BAPAGU-654066 format. One record per residue (C-alpha): x, y, z; residue in three letters; residue number from 1. Coordinates in steps of 0.2 Angstrom, whole numbers, plus 2048, in hexadecimal, padded with zeros to 3 digits. Example, Ala and Ser with C-alpha at 12.3 -4.5 7.8 and 13.67 -1.06 7.14 Angstrom:
+-----+-----+-----+---------+-----+
!   u !   v !   w ! residuo ! num !
+-----+-----+-----+---------+-----+
! 83E ! 7EA ! 827 !     ALA !   1 !
! 844 ! 7FB ! 824 !     SER !   2 !
+-----+-----+-----+---------+-----+
# end
This chain:
+-----+-----+-----+---------+-----+
!   u !   v !   w ! residuo ! num !
+-----+-----+-----+---------+-----+
! 7E8 ! EE0 ! D3F !     UNK !   1 !
! 7F4 ! EEA ! D49 !     UNK !   2 !
! 804 ! EE2 ! D50 !     UNK !   3 !
! 815 ! EE8 ! D54 !     UNK !   4 !
! 827 ! EE0 ! D56 !     UNK !   5 !
! 822 ! ED7 ! D65 !     UNK !   6 !
! 80F ! ED6 ! D67 !     UNK !   7 !
! 805 ! ECB ! D5B !     UNK !   8 !
! 7F2 ! EC8 ! D59 !     UNK !   9 !
! 7ED ! EB5 ! D5A !     UNK !  10 !
! 7DA ! EB7 ! D5D !     UNK !  11 !
! 7CC ! EB1 ! D52 !     UNK !  12 !
! 7BB ! EB7 ! D4B !     UNK !  13 !
! 7AB ! EAE ! D4F !     UNK !  14 !
! 79F ! EB1 ! D41 !     UNK !  15 !
! 792 ! EA4 ! D47 !     UNK !  16 !
! 78F ! EA8 ! D59 !     UNK !  17 !
! 77D ! EB0 ! D5A !     UNK !  18 !
! 77C ! EB3 ! D6C !     UNK !  19 !
! 78A ! EBA ! D77 !     UNK !  20 !
! 789 ! EB3 ! D88 !     UNK !  21 !
! 779 ! EAA ! D83 !     UNK !  22 !
! 76F ! EBA ! D84 !     UNK !  23 !
! 776 ! EC9 ! D79 !     UNK !  24 !
! 772 ! EC7 ! D66 !     UNK !  25 !
! 781 ! ECA ! D5B !     UNK !  26 !
! 77D ! ECB ! D49 !     UNK !  27 !
! 78F ! ECE ! D44 !     UNK !  28 !
! 797 ! EC1 ! D4F !     UNK !  29 !
! 7A6 ! EC5 ! D5B !     UNK !  30 !
! 7B8 ! EC4 ! D5C !     UNK !  31 !
! 7C2 ! EBB ! D6A !     UNK !  32 !
! 7D2 ! EC4 ! D6B !     UNK !  33 !
! 7E2 ! EBD ! D71 !     UNK !  34 !
! 7F4 ! EC3 ! D6F !     UNK !  35 !
! 806 ! EBC ! D71 !     UNK !  36 !
! 815 ! EC6 ! D76 !     UNK !  37 !
! 825 ! EC0 ! D6D !     UNK !  38 !
! 833 ! EC6 ! D78 !     UNK !  39 !
! 841 ! EBD ! D81 !     UNK !  40 !
! 832 ! EB4 ! D89 !     UNK !  41 !
! 823 ! EAF ! D80 !     UNK !  42 !
! 813 ! EB6 ! D88 !     UNK !  43 !
! 801 ! EB1 ! D83 !     UNK !  44 !
! 7F4 ! EBE ! D88 !     UNK !  45 !
! 7E5 ! EB4 ! D8B !     UNK !  46 !
! 7DE ! EA5 ! D82 !     UNK !  47 !
! 7CD ! EA5 ! D78 !     UNK !  48 !
! 7BC ! E9D ! D78 !     UNK !  49 !
! 7BC ! E8A ! D75 !     UNK !  50 !
! 7B2 ! E8D ! D65 !     UNK !  51 !
! 7C2 ! E93 ! D5C !     UNK !  52 !
! 7CF ! E89 ! D65 !     UNK !  53 !
! 7D7 ! E81 ! D56 !     UNK !  54 !
! 7D9 ! E91 ! D4D !     UNK !  55 !
! 7E0 ! E9A ! D5C !     UNK !  56 !
! 7ED ! E8C ! D5F !     UNK !  57 !
! 7F2 ! E8D ! D4D !     UNK !  58 !
! 7F4 ! EA0 ! D4E !     UNK !  59 !
! 7FF ! E9E ! D5D !     UNK !  60 !
! 80A ! E91 ! D55 !     UNK !  61 !
! 80C ! E9C ! D45 !     UNK !  62 !
! 812 ! EAA ! D50 !     UNK !  63 !
! 81E ! EA1 ! D5B !     UNK !  64 !
! 824 ! E92 ! D51 !     UNK !  65 !
! 82D ! E85 ! D5C !     UNK !  66 !
! 830 ! E91 ! D6B !     UNK !  67 !
! 827 ! E8C ! D7B !     UNK !  68 !
! 81A ! E98 ! D84 !     UNK !  69 !
! 822 ! E9F ! D94 !     UNK !  70 !
! 813 ! EA8 ! D9B !     UNK !  71 !
! 800 ! EA8 ! D99 !     UNK !  72 !
! 7F8 ! EB8 ! DA0 !     UNK !  73 !
! 7E6 ! EB5 ! DA6 !     UNK !  74 !
! 7DD ! EC6 ! DA5 !     UNK !  75 !
! 7CC ! EBE ! DA7 !     UNK !  76 !
! 7C5 ! EAD ! DAB !     UNK !  77 !
! 7B5 ! EAE ! DA1 !     UNK !  78 !
! 7B5 ! E9F ! D95 !     UNK !  79 !
! 7B5 ! EA9 ! D85 !     UNK !  80 !
! 7C7 ! EAE ! D8A !     UNK !  81 !
! 7CD ! EA0 ! D95 !     UNK !  82 !
! 7C6 ! E90 ! D8D !     UNK !  83 !
! 7D7 ! E8A ! D87 !     UNK !  84 !
! 7E2 ! E8D ! D97 !     UNK !  85 !
! 7E3 ! E7A ! D9B !     UNK !  86 !
! 7E7 ! E76 ! D88 !     UNK !  87 !
! 7F5 ! E82 ! D88 !     UNK !  88 !
! 7FC ! E7B ! D99 !     UNK !  89 !
! 7FC ! E6A ! D91 !     UNK !  90 !
! 805 ! E70 ! D81 !     UNK !  91 !
! 812 ! E7A ! D8B !     UNK !  92 !
! 814 ! E72 ! D9C !     UNK !  93 !
! 822 ! E7E ! DA2 !     UNK !  94 !
! 816 ! E8D ! D9E !     UNK !  95 !
! 812 ! E98 ! DAD !     UNK !  96 !
! 801 ! EA0 ! DB1 !     UNK !  97 !
! 800 ! EB2 ! DB5 !     UNK !  98 !
! 7F1 ! EB8 ! DBF !     UNK !  99 !
! 7EC ! EC0 ! DCF !     UNK ! 100 !
! 7E6 ! EB8 ! DDF !     UNK ! 101 !
! 7D4 ! EB8 ! DDA !     UNK ! 102 !
! 7D9 ! EB0 ! DC9 !     UNK ! 103 !
! 7E0 ! EA1 ! DD2 !     UNK ! 104 !
! 7D2 ! EA0 ! DDE !     UNK ! 105 !
! 7C6 ! E9E ! DCF !     UNK ! 106 !
! 7D1 ! E94 ! DC3 !     UNK ! 107 !
! 7CD ! E83 ! DCB !     UNK ! 108 !
! 7BB ! E86 ! DC8 !     UNK ! 109 !
! 7BF ! E83 ! DB5 !     UNK ! 110 !
! 7CE ! E78 ! DB4 !     UNK ! 111 !
! 7D8 ! E6B ! DBD !     UNK ! 112 !
! 7EA ! E71 ! DB9 !     UNK ! 113 !
! 7F8 ! E65 ! DBE !     UNK ! 114 !
! 805 ! E6E ! DC9 !     UNK ! 115 !
! 7FB ! E7E ! DC9 !     UNK ! 116 !
! 804 ! E84 ! DD9 !     UNK ! 117 !
! 815 ! E83 ! DD0 !     UNK ! 118 !
! 80F ! E8B ! DC0 !     UNK ! 119 !
! 806 ! E9A ! DC7 !     UNK ! 120 !
! 80D ! EAC ! DC8 !     UNK ! 121 !
! 802 ! EB6 ! DD4 !     UNK ! 122 !
! 803 ! EC9 ! DD0 !     UNK ! 123 !
! 7FB ! ED8 ! DD9 !     UNK ! 124 !
! 7F8 ! EEA ! DD5 !     UNK ! 125 !
! 807 ! EF2 ! DCC !     UNK ! 126 !
! 812 ! EE3 ! DCB !     UNK ! 127 !
! 81E ! EE1 ! DBD !     UNK ! 128 !
! 825 ! ED2 ! DB4 !     UNK ! 129 !
! 834 ! ED4 ! DA7 !     UNK ! 130 !
! 832 ! ECA ! D98 !     UNK ! 131 !
! 842 ! ED0 ! D8F !     UNK ! 132 !
! 841 ! EE1 ! D86 !     UNK ! 133 !
! 82F ! EE4 ! D8D !     UNK ! 134 !
! 827 ! EE4 ! D9E !     UNK ! 135 !
! 816 ! EDE ! DA3 !     UNK ! 136 !
! 80E ! EE9 ! DB0 !     UNK ! 137 !
! 7FD ! EE4 ! DB8 !     UNK ! 138 !
! 7EE ! EEE ! DBE !     UNK ! 139 !
! 7DF ! EE6 ! DC7 !     UNK ! 140 !
! 7CE ! EE9 ! DBF !     UNK ! 141 !
! 7C2 ! EE0 ! DCB !     UNK ! 142 !
! 7B0 ! EDF ! DC5 !     UNK ! 143 !
! 7B4 ! EE6 ! DB4 !     UNK ! 144 !
! 7AB ! EDA ! DB3 !     UNK ! 145 !
! 7B0 ! ECB ! DBD !     UNK ! 146 !
! 7BA ! ECC ! DCE !     UNK ! 147 !
! 7CA ! EC5 ! DC7 !     UNK ! 148 !
! 7CC ! ED1 ! DB8 !     UNK ! 149 !
! 7DD ! EDA ! DB5 !     UNK ! 150 !
! 7E5 ! EE4 ! DA7 !     UNK ! 151 !
! 7F7 ! EE3 ! DA2 !     UNK ! 152 !
! 801 ! EF2 ! D9C !     UNK ! 153 !
! 811 ! EF1 ! D92 !     UNK ! 154 !
! 81A ! F01 ! D95 !     UNK ! 155 !
! 827 ! EFF ! D87 !     UNK ! 156 !
! 81A ! EFD ! D7A !     UNK ! 157 !
! 80D ! F08 ! D82 !     UNK ! 158 !
! 800 ! EFA ! D80 !     UNK ! 159 !
! 7F2 ! EF6 ! D8C !     UNK ! 160 !
! 7EA ! EE5 ! D8C !     UNK ! 161 !
! 7D9 ! EEA ! D92 !     UNK ! 162 !
! 7D0 ! EDA ! D95 !     UNK ! 163 !
! 7BD ! EDC ! D91 !     UNK ! 164 !
! 7BF ! EEF ! D93 !     UNK ! 165 !
! 7BD ! EF8 ! D82 !     UNK ! 166 !
! 7B6 ! EE9 ! D7A !     UNK ! 167 !
! 7A8 ! EE8 ! D6E !     UNK ! 168 !
! 79C ! EDC ! D64 !     UNK ! 169 !
! 7A0 ! ED8 ! D52 !     UNK ! 170 !
! 7AE ! ECF ! D49 !     UNK ! 171 !
! 7BE ! ED8 ! D44 !     UNK ! 172 !
! 7B9 ! ED7 ! D32 !     UNK ! 173 !
! 7A9 ! EE0 ! D35 !     UNK ! 174 !
! 7AA ! EF3 ! D34 !     UNK ! 175 !
! 79D ! EFC ! D3E !     UNK ! 176 !
! 7A4 ! F0C ! D46 !     UNK ! 177 !
! 7A8 ! F04 ! D57 !     UNK ! 178 !
! 79D ! F0F ! D62 !     UNK ! 179 !
! 78C ! F07 ! D61 !     UNK ! 180 !
! 791 ! EF5 ! D64 !     UNK ! 181 !
! 79E ! EFA ! D71 !     UNK ! 182 !
! 790 ! F03 ! D7A !     UNK ! 183 !
! 785 ! EF4 ! D79 !     UNK ! 184 !
! 793 ! EE9 ! D7F !     UNK ! 185 !
! 799 ! EF4 ! D8D !     UNK ! 186 !
! 788 ! EF9 ! D94 !     UNK ! 187 !
! 781 ! EE7 ! D94 !     UNK ! 188 !
! 790 ! EDE ! D9A !     UNK ! 189 !
! 79A ! EEB ! DA5 !     UNK ! 190 !
! 78D ! EF8 ! DA7 !     UNK ! 191 !
! 788 ! EF3 ! DB9 !     UNK ! 192 !
! 79A ! EF6 ! DBF !     UNK ! 193 !
! 79C ! F09 ! DBB !     UNK ! 194 !
! 7A5 ! F0C ! DCB !     UNK ! 195 !
! 7B2 ! EFF ! DC8 !     UNK ! 196 !
! 7B5 ! F05 ! DB6 !     UNK ! 197 !
! 7B8 ! F17 ! DBD !     UNK ! 198 !
! 7C5 ! F0F ! DC8 !     UNK ! 199 !
! 7CE ! F07 ! DB9 !     UNK ! 200 !
! 7CD ! F17 ! DAF !     UNK ! 201 !
! 7D5 ! F20 ! DBD !     UNK ! 202 !
! 7E3 ! F14 ! DBD !     UNK ! 203 !
! 7E5 ! F15 ! DAA !     UNK ! 204 !
! 7E6 ! F28 ! DAA !     UNK ! 205 !
! 7F8 ! F26 ! DB2 !     UNK ! 206 !
! 7FE ! F1B ! DA4 !     UNK ! 207 !
! 804 ! F20 ! D92 !     UNK ! 208 !
! 7F8 ! F15 ! D89 !     UNK ! 209 !
! 7F9 ! F16 ! D76 !     UNK ! 210 !
! 7F2 ! F05 ! D71 !     UNK ! 211 !
! 7E3 ! EFC ! D79 !     UNK ! 212 !
! 7E2 ! EE9 ! D76 !     UNK ! 213 !
! 7D1 ! EE3 ! D7C !     UNK ! 214 !
! 7CB ! ED1 ! D7D !     UNK ! 215 !
! 7BC ! ED5 ! D70 !     UNK ! 216 !
! 7BC ! EE1 ! D62 !     UNK ! 217 !
! 7C9 ! EEB ! D59 !     UNK ! 218 !
! 7DA ! EF0 ! D60 !     UNK ! 219 !
! 7D9 ! F03 ! D63 !     UNK ! 220 !
! 7E8 ! F0C ! D5C !     UNK ! 221 !
! 7E2 ! F1E ! D5A !     UNK ! 222 !
! 7D7 ! F2C ! D62 !     UNK ! 223 !
! 7D7 ! F22 ! D72 !     UNK ! 224 !
! 7D0 ! F31 ! D7B !     UNK ! 225 !
! 7C0 ! F2F ! D72 !     UNK ! 226 !
! 7BE ! F1D ! D78 !     UNK ! 227 !
! 7C4 ! F21 ! D8A !     UNK ! 228 !
! 7B8 ! F30 ! D8B !     UNK ! 229 !
! 7A9 ! F25 ! D86 !     UNK ! 230 !
! 7AE ! F18 ! D93 !     UNK ! 231 !
! 7AE ! F26 ! DA0 !     UNK ! 232 !
! 79D ! F2C ! D9B !     UNK ! 233 !
! 796 ! F1B ! D9B !     UNK ! 234 !
! 79D ! F16 ! DAB !     UNK ! 235 !
! 798 ! F26 ! DB4 !     UNK ! 236 !
! 786 ! F23 ! DAE !     UNK ! 237 !
! 785 ! F33 ! DA5 !     UNK ! 238 !
! 77B ! F35 ! D95 !     UNK ! 239 !
! 785 ! F34 ! D85 !     UNK ! 240 !
! 77A ! F41 ! D7C !     UNK ! 241 !
! 76B ! F4B ! D7F !     UNK ! 242 !
! 75B ! F42 ! D79 !     UNK ! 243 !
! 74C ! F38 ! D7D !     UNK ! 244 !
! 74B ! F25 ! D7C !     UNK ! 245 !
! 739 ! F1F ! D7B !     UNK ! 246 !
! 738 ! F0C ! D7F !     UNK ! 247 !
! 727 ! F05 ! D7D !     UNK ! 248 !
! 71E ! EF4 ! D7F !     UNK ! 249 !
! 70E ! EF3 ! D75 !     UNK ! 250 !
! 701 ! EE5 ! D72 !     UNK ! 251 !
! 6F5 ! EEB ! D64 !     UNK ! 252 !
! 6FE ! EFB ! D5F !     UNK ! 253 !
! 6F6 ! F09 ! D69 !     UNK ! 254 !
! 705 ! F0C ! D74 !     UNK ! 255 !
! 711 ! F0B ! D65 !     UNK ! 256 !
! 707 ! F18 ! D5D !     UNK ! 257 !
! 707 ! F23 ! D6C !     UNK ! 258 !
! 71A ! F21 ! D6D !     UNK ! 259 !
! 71C ! F26 ! D5B !     UNK ! 260 !
! 712 ! F36 ! D5E !     UNK ! 261 !
! 71D ! F3A ! D6D !     UNK ! 262 !
! 72C ! F38 ! D63 !     UNK ! 263 !
! 725 ! F44 ! D56 !     UNK ! 264 !
! 721 ! F51 ! D64 !     UNK ! 265 !
! 733 ! F50 ! D6B !     UNK ! 266 !
! 73B ! F51 ! D5A !     UNK ! 267 !
! 72F ! F60 ! D56 !     UNK ! 268 !
! 737 ! F69 ! D65 !     UNK ! 269 !
! 749 ! F66 ! D5D !     UNK ! 270 !
! 74E ! F58 ! D68 !     UNK ! 271 !
! 754 ! F47 ! D63 !     UNK ! 272 !
! 749 ! F38 ! D66 !     UNK ! 273 !
! 74A ! F25 ! D63 !     UNK ! 274 !
! 73C ! F18 ! D65 !     UNK ! 275 !
! 73E ! F06 ! D68 !     UNK ! 276 !
! 731 ! EF8 ! D69 !     UNK ! 277 !
! 737 ! EED ! D77 !     UNK ! 278 !
! 72E ! EDE ! D70 !     UNK ! 279 !
! 73A ! EDF ! D61 !     UNK ! 280 !
! 74A ! EE8 ! D65 !     UNK ! 281 !
! 756 ! EDD ! D6F !     UNK ! 282 !
! 756 ! EE3 ! D81 !     UNK ! 283 !
! 769 ! EE5 ! D80 !     UNK ! 284 !
! 767 ! EF2 ! D73 !     UNK ! 285 !
! 759 ! EFB ! D7D !     UNK ! 286 !
! 765 ! EFB ! D8C !     UNK ! 287 !
! 772 ! F03 ! D81 !     UNK ! 288 !
! 766 ! F11 ! D7A !     UNK ! 289 !
! 75F ! F14 ! D8C !     UNK ! 290 !
! 771 ! F18 ! D92 !     UNK ! 291 !
! 775 ! F22 ! D82 !     UNK ! 292 !
! 767 ! F30 ! D84 !     UNK ! 293 !
! 764 ! F3C ! D92 !     UNK ! 294 !
! 751 ! F38 ! D94 !     UNK ! 295 !
! 747 ! F28 ! D94 !     UNK ! 296 !
! 734 ! F25 ! D90 !     UNK ! 297 !
! 72D ! F15 ! D96 !     UNK ! 298 !
! 71D ! F11 ! D8D !     UNK ! 299 !
! 714 ! F01 ! D90 !     UNK ! 300 !
! 703 ! EF7 ! D8F !     UNK ! 301 !
! 6FD ! EF0 ! D9F !     UNK ! 302 !
! 6FD ! EDD ! DA0 !     UNK ! 303 !
! 6F6 ! ED1 ! DAD !     UNK ! 304 !
! 6F5 ! EDF ! DBA !     UNK ! 305 !
! 706 ! EE4 ! DB7 !     UNK ! 306 !
! 711 ! EEA ! DA8 !     UNK ! 307 !
! 714 ! EE1 ! D97 !     UNK ! 308 !
! 722 ! ED4 ! D98 !     UNK ! 309 !
! 72E ! EDC ! D8C !     UNK ! 310 !
! 72D ! EED ! D96 !     UNK ! 311 !
! 730 ! EE4 ! DA6 !     UNK ! 312 !
! 73F ! EDB ! DA0 !     UNK ! 313 !
! 746 ! EEB ! D9A !     UNK ! 314 !
! 743 ! EF3 ! DAB !     UNK ! 315 !
! 74B ! EE4 ! DB4 !     UNK ! 316 !
! 75B ! EE6 ! DA9 !     UNK ! 317 !
! 75B ! EF9 ! DAC !     UNK ! 318 !
! 75C ! EF7 ! DBE !     UNK ! 319 !
! 768 ! EE9 ! DBD !     UNK ! 320 !
! 774 ! EF4 ! DB2 !     UNK ! 321 !
! 773 ! F02 ! DBF !     UNK ! 322 !
! 76A ! F0E ! DB4 !     UNK ! 323 !
! 769 ! F1F ! DBC !     UNK ! 324 !
! 76A ! F32 ! DB9 !     UNK ! 325 !
! 75C ! F35 ! DAC !     UNK ! 326 !
! 74C ! F3D ! DAA !     UNK ! 327 !
! 73E ! F31 ! DA8 !     UNK ! 328 !
! 72C ! F32 ! DA2 !     UNK ! 329 !
! 71E ! F24 ! DA4 !     UNK ! 330 !
! 710 ! F1F ! D98 !     UNK ! 331 !
! 704 ! F11 ! D9B !     UNK ! 332 !
! 6F6 ! F09 ! D92 !     UNK ! 333 !
! 6E8 ! EFF ! D99 !     UNK ! 334 !
! 6D6 ! EFE ! D92 !     UNK ! 335 !
! 6CE ! EF9 ! DA2 !     UNK ! 336 !
! 6DB ! EF8 ! DAF !     UNK ! 337 !
! 6EB ! F02 ! DAC !     UNK ! 338 !
! 6F9 ! EFA ! DB7 !     UNK ! 339 !
! 709 ! EFD ! DAD !     UNK ! 340 !
! 70E ! F0E ! DB5 !     UNK ! 341 !
! 70E ! F07 ! DC7 !     UNK ! 342 !
! 71A ! EF9 ! DC2 !     UNK ! 343 !
! 725 ! F04 ! DB8 !     UNK ! 344 !
! 726 ! F11 ! DC6 !     UNK ! 345 !
! 72B ! F03 ! DD2 !     UNK ! 346 !
! 73A ! EFF ! DC7 !     UNK ! 347 !
! 73F ! F11 ! DC5 !     UNK ! 348 !
! 73E ! F14 ! DD7 !     UNK ! 349 !
! 74D ! F07 ! DD8 !     UNK ! 350 !
! 758 ! F12 ! DCD !     UNK ! 351 !
! 763 ! F20 ! DD3 !     UNK ! 352 !
! 760 ! F33 ! DCF !     UNK ! 353 !
! 751 ! F31 ! DC4 !     UNK ! 354 !
! 747 ! F40 ! DC0 !     UNK ! 355 !
! 735 ! F3C ! DBD !     UNK ! 356 !
! 72C ! F47 ! DB0 !     UNK ! 357 !
! 719 ! F4A ! DB3 !     UNK ! 358 !
! 70C ! F45 ! DAF !     UNK ! 359 !
! 70B ! F32 ! DAD !     UNK ! 360 !
! 701 ! F30 ! D9D !     UNK ! 361 !
! 6F3 ! F23 ! D9E !     UNK ! 362 !
! 6EC ! F1D ! D8E !     UNK ! 363 !
! 6DC ! F12 ! D8D !     UNK ! 364 !
! 6E0 ! F0B ! D7C !     UNK ! 365 !
! 6E1 ! F19 ! D70 !     UNK ! 366 !
! 6E8 ! F2A ! D75 !     UNK ! 367 !
! 6DB ! F38 ! D79 !     UNK ! 368 !
! 6DD ! F4B ! D77 !     UNK ! 369 !
! 6E1 ! F4C ! D8A !     UNK ! 370 !
! 6EF ! F3F ! D87 !     UNK ! 371 !
! 6F6 ! F49 ! D79 !     UNK ! 372 !
! 6F7 ! F58 ! D84 !     UNK ! 373 !
! 700 ! F4E ! D91 !     UNK ! 374 !
! 70C ! F47 ! D85 !     UNK ! 375 !
! 710 ! F58 ! D7F !     UNK ! 376 !
! 713 ! F5E ! D91 !     UNK ! 377 !
! 720 ! F50 ! D94 !     UNK ! 378 !
! 728 ! F53 ! D83 !     UNK ! 379 !
! 72B ! F65 ! D89 !     UNK ! 380 !
! 732 ! F5E ! D9A !     UNK ! 381 !
! 73D ! F52 ! D91 !     UNK ! 382 !
+-----+-----+-----+---------+-----+
# end
């Protein structure tokens, strides 16, 4: 774990949590990151989830010994980062809390902190606080992804404490190449707020950042341009790479078979294609894949005069995450009353800058020769 003369890691891995925010499956857990800056003043950069409080407090004590904590910087009030604020206030009654105006508007929703008015240090855009050899400089990052979020830059160390930005799923002792779980993390948790992320990236472009310390996932110490460029792509709703994501919902296998045939057609044309069964793939993974590729195929069985539930959930999430700027093709299946395309198109109409590929392919159970011709046509268009 990276550290330097002043900045020490005091977070913890959670190998046992199965659902992040009670909705995102995390088969390899998650880290709750917290840091302490040991300078003339002792500064704790966020607390962690209540699930790991004891470990976190022990880590803090190991790094600072008998010295008191002078400041707690509250980057983000979500409970996986802020659960121990009150406990730290009790242990260090002279500690002051650094946050912005929105932080202190929201803090009483979670804790009754005695003498809060005397403890709080309200900062705004660009404010600086000297802690000895180092300086804390604060930049507001509202809606990345809560309204009170801010990031902290230490110019002497060229370190950015980035709150939830640049975070990822997975514990720190799990190696996975970063990008896949960072993509899934970003697009599901922050993806709706691309404009706000773009605003933050613009602020960061004026800083000499050489180390990024997020609240989840590994500390980033090299090749930062790679990570920042990915964030720029994701937050501008541009595809990460050329390819087709085929998302399907199938009841008895006919739509699944057609989706597989379409994948073969697209790959036969030399283009990358990925297929996902929405009834089995977590919707958070399907969201990440939809954003990754330049084109999307939505293929679903009809159901109760509408669309199959796993497809509708996926569509709801796409709209909610502000999905846009893609080519899209639609395939529906319905033995006696095809209805899926109508519902799918209704959701697509809510998305910005979507280019619909014709024709809509309508299966009535198994595919016909005409269906195969239509599928070949949309494969060419995609």
